[in-house]
C-alpha positions in Angstrom: 45.2 91.2 110.1 48.8 90.3 110.4 51.5 92.4 108.8 54.2 89.7 108.9 53.0 88.3 105.6 53.9 91.6 103.9 57.5 91.4 105.1 58.2 87.6 104.5 60.3 86.7 101.5 63.7 86.9 100.0 66.0 89.6 98.7 69.3 90.0 96.9 71.7 92.9 96.7 75.0 93.9 95.4 77.5 96.8 95.2 80.5 97.7 93.1 83.2 100.1 94.1 86.8 101.2 93.8 89.4 100.4 96.4 92.1 103.1 96.5 95.2 102.0 98.5 97.8 104.5 99.7 101.0 105.3 97.9 103.0 102.7 95.9 100.1 100.2 95.9 97.9 99.3 92.9 94.2 100.2 93.3 91.5 97.6 92.6 87.8 97.2 91.9 85.8 95.9 94.9 82.4 94.3 95.0 79.8 92.8 97.3 76.9 90.3 96.8 74.4 89.5 99.5 71.0 87.8 99.9 68.6 86.6 102.5 65.2 85.3 103.3 62.9 86.4 106.1 61.0 83.3 107.3 58.8 85.0 109.9 59.0 87.9 112.5 61.6 86.0 114.6 63.8 84.2 112.1 65.7 85.1 109.0 68.9 83.9 107.2 71.4 86.1 105.3 74.6 85.5 103.5 77.1 88.0 102.1 80.4 88.1 100.2 82.7 91.1 100.2 85.8 91.4 98.0 88.0 94.5 98.6 90.6 93.7 96.0 94.3 92.9 96.4 97.0 95.3 97.6 99.9 94.7 95.3 102.9 96.9 95.9 105.2 98.4 93.2 108.1 98.8 95.6 111.4 96.8 95.5 112.2 94.9 98.7 114.3 96.8 101.2 116.3 93.7 102.1 116.7 90.1 100.9 117.7 87.1 102.8 120.4 84.8 101.4 120.2 81.2 102.2 
């Protein structure tokens, strides 16, 4: 009896979190989505997307260039 048939198949997953940046930066929601498919004992495919948010500062520029 082969056990590989019990493990063959696809899956999906996901996660949601909170990205907390250090001082003077806005915090953001982060998330991940992934999925894959196991074809047999030796071959599988998987894809994932991870978004960690955007670091936006609340500080004024230290210097500005004049053109």
